C-alpha positions as CSV (number, residue, x, y, z in Angstrom):
1,M,-60.4,-20.7,-13.2
2,P,-57.9,-20.1,-16.0
3,P,-54.3,-20.1,-14.8
4,R,-53.0,-16.7,-13.7
5,E,-49.6,-15.5,-14.8
6,V,-47.3,-14.9,-11.9
7,P,-45.0,-11.9,-12.3
8,F,-41.3,-12.6,-12.3
9,R,-39.7,-11.6,-9.0
10,G,-36.1,-12.8,-9.5
11,G,-34.6,-9.6,-10.8
12,G,-32.8,-8.9,-7.5
13,F,-31.3,-5.5,-7.0
14,A,-29.5,-5.3,-10.4
15,P,-29.0,-1.6,-11.3
16,R,-30.2,-0.5,-14.6
17,R,-28.8,2.4,-16.6
18,I,-31.0,5.5,-17.0
19,P,-29.7,7.5,-20.0
20,N,-28.9,11.2,-19.5
21,A,-30.2,11.2,-15.9
22,G,-26.9,12.3,-14.5
23,W,-26.4,15.1,-17.1
24,L,-29.9,16.4,-16.6
25,S,-29.6,16.6,-12.8
26,F,-26.2,18.4,-13.3
27,L,-27.8,20.9,-15.7
28,V,-30.7,21.5,-13.3
29,L,-28.2,22.2,-10.5
30,V,-26.1,24.6,-12.6
31,G,-29.3,26.4,-13.7
32,L,-30.5,26.9,-10.2
33,W,-27.1,28.2,-9.2
34,E,-27.1,30.7,-12.1
35,L,-30.7,31.8,-11.2
36,A,-29.8,32.3,-7.5
37,C,-26.8,34.4,-8.5
38,R,-28.7,36.6,-10.9
39,A,-31.5,37.0,-8.4
40,G,-29.1,38.3,-5.8
41,L,-29.6,35.4,-3.4
42,V,-25.9,34.6,-3.5
43,S,-23.1,37.0,-3.3
44,P,-21.1,37.1,-6.6
45,F,-17.9,37.6,-4.5
46,T,-18.2,34.4,-2.5
47,L,-19.9,32.3,-5.1
48,P,-19.8,33.6,-8.7
49,A,-22.3,32.5,-11.2
50,P,-21.5,29.6,-13.6
51,S,-21.4,32.1,-16.5
52,R,-18.6,34.0,-14.8
53,V,-16.7,30.8,-14.1
54,L,-17.1,29.8,-17.8
55,A,-15.9,33.3,-18.8
56,A,-12.8,32.9,-16.6
57,L,-12.1,29.5,-18.2
58,L,-12.4,30.9,-21.7
59,E,-10.2,33.9,-20.8
60,M,-7.4,31.6,-19.5
61,A,-7.8,29.3,-22.5
62,G,-7.5,32.2,-24.9
63,S,-4.3,33.5,-23.2
64,G,-2.7,30.1,-23.1
65,E,-2.5,30.1,-19.3
66,L,-4.9,27.1,-19.0
67,A,-2.8,25.0,-21.3
68,R,0.3,25.7,-19.3
69,H,-1.4,24.8,-16.0
70,L,-3.1,21.7,-17.4
71,G,0.0,20.5,-19.2
72,A,2.2,20.7,-16.0
73,S,-0.4,18.9,-13.9
74,L,-0.9,16.1,-16.5
75,A,2.8,15.5,-16.8
76,R,3.3,15.2,-13.0
77,L,0.2,13.0,-12.6
78,G,1.0,10.8,-15.6
79,L,4.6,10.1,-14.5
80,G,3.8,9.7,-10.8
81,W,0.9,7.4,-11.4
82,A,2.8,5.3,-13.9
83,L,5.6,4.8,-11.5
84,G,3.4,4.0,-8.5
85,A,1.0,1.8,-10.4
86,T,3.7,-0.2,-12.2
87,L,5.7,-0.9,-9.0
88,G,2.4,-1.5,-7.1
89,V,1.3,-4.2,-9.6
90,A,4.7,-5.9,-9.5
91,V,4.8,-5.9,-5.6
92,G,1.1,-6.9,-5.4
93,L,1.6,-9.9,-7.7
94,A,4.7,-11.0,-5.7
95,I,2.7,-10.8,-2.5
96,G,-0.1,-12.7,-4.0
97,I,2.1,-15.5,-5.4
98,S,5.1,-15.8,-3.1
99,S,4.7,-16.8,0.6
100,L,8.1,-15.1,1.4
101,A,7.0,-11.9,-0.3
102,R,3.7,-12.0,1.5
103,S,5.3,-12.5,4.9
104,I,7.7,-9.6,4.4
105,G,5.7,-7.2,2.2
106,L,2.2,-7.4,3.7
107,P,3.1,-6.1,7.2
108,L,5.2,-3.3,5.7
109,V,2.4,-2.2,3.3
110,S,-0.2,-2.4,6.1
111,A,2.0,-0.3,8.4
112,L,2.9,2.4,5.8
113,F,-0.4,2.6,3.9
114,P,-2.3,4.6,6.6
115,V,0.4,7.3,6.7
116,P,-0.8,10.5,4.9
117,K,1.6,10.8,1.9
118,I,1.2,14.6,1.8
119,A,2.7,14.6,5.3
120,L,5.8,13.2,3.8
121,L,6.1,16.0,1.2
122,P,8.4,18.2,3.4
123,L,10.7,15.2,3.9
124,L,10.7,14.5,0.1
125,I,11.5,18.1,-0.6
126,L,14.4,17.8,1.8
127,W,15.7,14.7,0.0
128,L,14.8,15.5,-3.6
129,G,14.5,19.3,-3.7
130,I,11.5,21.5,-4.3
131,G,11.4,20.7,-8.0
132,E,9.5,18.1,-10.0
133,A,11.1,15.1,-8.4
134,S,9.5,15.6,-4.9
135,K,6.0,16.1,-6.4
136,V,6.2,13.1,-8.7
137,A,7.5,11.0,-5.7
138,T,4.6,12.1,-3.6
139,I,2.1,11.0,-6.3
140,A,4.0,7.7,-6.8
141,L,3.9,6.9,-3.1
142,G,0.2,7.7,-2.9
143,T,-0.7,5.4,-5.8
144,F,1.7,2.6,-4.9
145,F,0.0,1.3,-1.8
146,P,-3.6,1.0,-3.0
147,T,-2.4,-0.6,-6.1
148,V,-0.4,-3.2,-4.1
149,I,-3.4,-4.0,-1.9
150,A,-5.9,-4.2,-4.9
151,T,-3.5,-6.4,-6.9
152,A,-2.8,-8.8,-4.0
153,S,-6.5,-9.1,-3.3
154,G,-7.2,-9.8,-6.9
155,V,-4.7,-12.7,-6.9
156,D,-6.3,-14.0,-3.7
157,Q,-9.7,-14.1,-5.3
158,I,-8.6,-16.3,-8.2
159,P,-10.1,-19.8,-7.8
160,K,-7.4,-22.3,-6.8
161,S,-9.0,-24.9,-9.0
162,L,-7.8,-22.9,-12.1
163,V,-4.2,-22.9,-10.9
164,R,-4.4,-26.6,-10.1
165,M,-5.8,-27.3,-13.5
166,A,-3.0,-25.4,-15.1
167,Q,-0.5,-27.3,-13.1
168,S,-2.1,-30.6,-14.1
169,F,-1.5,-29.7,-17.7
170,D,2.2,-29.3,-16.7
171,L,2.3,-25.6,-17.5
172,A,5.5,-23.8,-16.4
173,P,5.1,-21.4,-13.5
174,R,5.8,-18.4,-15.8
175,A,3.0,-19.5,-18.1
176,I,0.6,-20.0,-15.2
177,C,1.3,-16.4,-14.1
178,V,0.8,-15.0,-17.5
179,R,-2.2,-17.1,-18.6
180,V,-4.1,-17.6,-15.3
181,I,-3.0,-15.4,-12.5
182,L,-2.6,-12.1,-14.4
183,P,-5.9,-12.3,-16.2
184,G,-7.7,-13.4,-13.1
185,A,-6.3,-10.6,-11.1
186,L,-7.1,-8.0,-13.8
187,P,-10.4,-6.9,-12.2
188,G,-8.7,-6.1,-9.0
189,I,-5.8,-4.3,-10.7
190,L,-8.2,-2.1,-12.7
191,A,-10.2,-1.4,-9.5
192,G,-6.9,-0.4,-7.8
193,A,-6.1,1.8,-10.8
194,R,-9.4,3.7,-10.5
195,I,-8.8,4.3,-6.7
196,S,-5.1,5.2,-7.1
197,A,-5.8,7.6,-9.9
198,S,-8.2,9.5,-7.7
199,I,-5.7,9.5,-4.8
200,G,-3.0,10.7,-7.2
201,L,-5.2,13.6,-8.4
202,V,-5.7,14.7,-4.8
203,L,-2.0,14.5,-4.0
204,L,-1.1,16.3,-7.2
205,I,-3.1,19.4,-6.1
206,A,-1.7,19.4,-2.6
207,A,1.9,19.0,-3.9
208,E,1.4,21.8,-6.5
209,M,0.3,24.2,-3.8
210,I,3.8,24.0,-2.4
211,G,6.5,25.6,-4.5
212,A,4.9,25.1,-8.0
213,E,4.7,27.9,-10.5
214,H,2.4,26.1,-12.9
215,G,-0.3,23.5,-12.4
216,I,-3.9,23.3,-11.4
217,G,-3.0,23.4,-7.7
218,A,-0.9,26.5,-8.2
219,L,-3.8,28.1,-10.1
220,V,-6.2,27.5,-7.3
221,L,-3.8,28.7,-4.7
222,Q,-3.0,31.9,-6.6
223,A,-6.7,32.6,-7.2
224,G,-7.4,32.2,-3.5
225,H,-4.6,34.6,-2.6
226,L,-6.0,37.2,-5.1
227,M,-9.6,36.7,-4.0
228,R,-10.5,35.7,-7.6
229,S,-13.3,33.3,-6.8
230,D,-14.2,32.9,-10.5
231,R,-10.7,31.6,-11.3
232,L,-10.6,29.5,-8.2
233,L,-13.9,27.8,-9.2
234,A,-12.6,27.5,-12.8
235,G,-9.7,25.4,-11.4
236,V,-12.2,23.3,-9.4
237,V,-14.2,22.7,-12.5
238,L,-11.1,21.8,-14.4
239,L,-10.2,19.2,-11.6
240,S,-13.7,17.8,-11.9
241,V,-13.5,17.4,-15.6
242,L,-10.1,15.8,-15.3
243,G,-11.4,13.3,-12.8
244,L,-14.3,12.5,-15.0
245,A,-12.0,12.0,-18.0
246,I,-9.7,9.6,-16.0
247,G,-12.7,7.7,-14.8
248,A,-14.1,7.4,-18.3
249,A,-10.7,6.2,-19.6
250,I,-10.4,3.5,-17.0
251,G,-14.0,2.5,-17.5
252,A,-13.4,2.1,-21.3
253,L,-10.3,0.0,-20.5
254,E,-12.4,-2.2,-18.1
255,R,-15.0,-2.8,-20.8
256,R,-12.3,-3.8,-23.3
257,L,-10.1,-5.9,-21.1
258,L,-12.9,-7.5,-19.0
259,A,-15.3,-8.3,-21.8
260,W,-15.0,-12.0,-20.8
261,R,-16.9,-11.3,-17.6
């Protein structure tokens, strides 16, 4: 008998990208939603059609209201996330490198991380006032702890042989941190950035629902009080788009900085 070709079975469970599958499923879902509303199967008061939500978004965009809410939210989120992530990376690197910092910092982080940061908002308002400082501090606290944990875990996953090799070449400790530890921990840092950005977005909305005149959280809260479900869902759509944009930006950063993988 001639030899029979054996099919390759070593592909494992490696995922493959299916172009436009996500967008097509989303469009089908929105189309079914629109049809259900137009057929009267869904009450337009409790769940308005996507066309009404889009009309509400366009109306707010035309009046400038959308830009005011989005600008206020982006400013709070950007400042709070930058503060929390920067401090989190610094503390995470210290915990990963220094035995003293690990002994002191890791128990504190483990004890404080499970505390819901939104529960601390009334205390922060008492300390910092009801203005921007308390909202930014809430977001910074929420993004700080996951960044610390992700950064310290990234340092722990660096092969010790790389550090020993750098020491054998008589590199200074600072050069080892810059050339070996920081690049090796970068995947963990960026994973922590993705998680902390999502947490910061959730905390942003919760903080803006307390004493904020502008912001996406304030928009959603006002729409709920006025029973404007179209504006409420417009705010939810805006949040979803903002989350997708942040995820896409971090994904692009990962592809650029982690091309060596």
